[in-house]
N, C-alpha and C positions, 0 to 999 in steps of 0.2 A: 073722320079725320078732318083736321083743319087744312086750310090752304098751305100753311107753313109745313105741316106734317107731310102732306102730299109732295111738296117741293123737295123736302129732305129725302123722302123715299125715292123720288125719281132722279135725285141728284141734279136738280135744276134750280135756278134762282126763283124766288117767290114771284118776282115781277114777271118772269117768263110764263109761269103757270097761270097767273091772273090774266095776262094779256092773251093767252092762247087756249084757255080751257074750252071755249065754245068751238073754235075752229078745229082743235085736236080731238074734240069729243070726250074730254075727261069728264067722268060721270058725277059732276057736282050737282047738288041741290041747294037752293037758297033756304036757309033757316033764319028767319028774321032778316038781318042785313049781312049775314055771314054765309060763306060757301062751305058746305060740308060734303064729305064723300065717305061712303062705307068702304072699308078695306076690301071686302069681298067684291064689290063693284069695280074697284080700282084694279084688282087682280084679273078680273074678267076682261077689262079694257086692255090691260097689258098683254094678255094672251091673244086678243084680237090683233094688237099691233104687231106682235111677233109673227103671226100667221100671214101678214101682208107682205 
């Protein structure tokens, strides 16, 4: 998923996702100069957030 797709899925602005992905632990990986995230990794991250 792209940063924009993740932002849409999380119902957050793209700018918030970009500024906070490291501090929030959103599981992005750099692919070239872009951030990408697997949907399954994002779902696991969301499950951990709900457990906290």
